[in-house]
N, C-alpha and C positions, 0 to 999 in steps of 0.2 A: 556504368549505369546512367541513363539519361536523367535530366533534371526532373521531369515529370514523374518518372518512375521512382526516383529517390524520394520525391515529395510524398508520393502515396505510400511507399513502404514505411516512411517515418510516421505517417498518420495512422497507418494500420498498427504499427508497433505500439505507439502511444495508446491507441484505443484498447489494444489487447492487455496492456500492462494495467490500465485503469479498470478494465472490466474484471480482470482476474485478481485484483488486489495487490498485485506485484509492486506497485509504486508506493503503496501505503507506508512501508517501512522507510523508504527514502525520504518521504515527506516528514514522517515522525522524527527521523535523525536531524533533518535540517531545522525543523521547528525547535526541537530540544536544544540544539546547539546555539540557535539564535536567541531564543527567548529565555532559556535557562542554562546559561553557560557553565555554571558550577555543578549542575545535576549529571549524574552518570546516565549514559545512554544504554538502554536495554539491548541485549543481544537479539539477533534476528529470531532465534528460537523462542526466547522469553516474550518478545513482542507478539509473535504469532500465537503463543499459548494464551496470552492475556486477551487477544482479540477473539479467539474461539470461546474462551470462558465467558466473555462479555456477551457474545451472541447467544450462547446457551442460556444464560440467565434472563435475558431480555429478548423475547421472540420478535419484537419490532425491529431489531437490528439485523435480521436476516436469517436466523436459524429456524428451520422448519422441520419438525420431526416426521411429519406425515404428508 
């Protein structure tokens, strides 16, 4: 893969992960391990469940029913 193509593929992958929320768990894990070393890290499933619950409670965070 050429350098320019690799560069654009990396950028597209980054954008897709950010737009889809895929990178949020990795940021959460890094943050928790750095800032709260003694605290247990949630599993991926529990993290996503809490994100969905939070969005449903507060519509300003992205949940729209209609």
